[in-house]
N, C-alpha and C positions, 0 to 999 in steps of 0.2 A: 359658177359663183365668183364674183369679183370682190375681193376684200381690199378696203382702203387701209393703208398704212401711213402713219404719220410720224415723222422724226420728232422725238422729245428733245426739245431745246430750251434751256432756261432763259434764253434771251428774248423769246417771243411769248406773248400771252396766248390765251385759248383762241382768240380771234385771228392770230397770225401777226398781230401788230407788234412792233418792238416795244419792250417794257422800259420804263424809265430807270435810270441807274438807282441802285439801292443806297440809301444813306447809311454809312458804316458807323457814324457817331452814336446813335441810340444802341446799336448792337455792342459797341465797345462799353457803354454804360452798363448794359445788362451783364456783359461778361465780368466787368469790375465788381458789380454788385453780388454776382454769384460767388466770386472769389472771397469777397468779404464775409459773406455768410458762412461759406465752408470753413475759412480759416478761423472765424469767430467760434464756430462750434467745436472746431478742433482744439482751440486754446481753452475753451471752457471745460474740456474733459481731461486737461493736464493735471497730474496730481499736485495737490496743494500741501504746503508745509504748514504745520500747526505749531503755534508757540514759537515763531521765529524762523 
């Protein structure tokens, strides 16, 4: 029984054709938005001073 093995390579698609370069700008926007949400929730939980 002969088993076919295929090297996993992120630079080629399922059909063996090279993939186009990934645009990093939307990824950077998503990462920035995630940081805004995380820090916003963190700041919202800080203790508050009452009456000054």
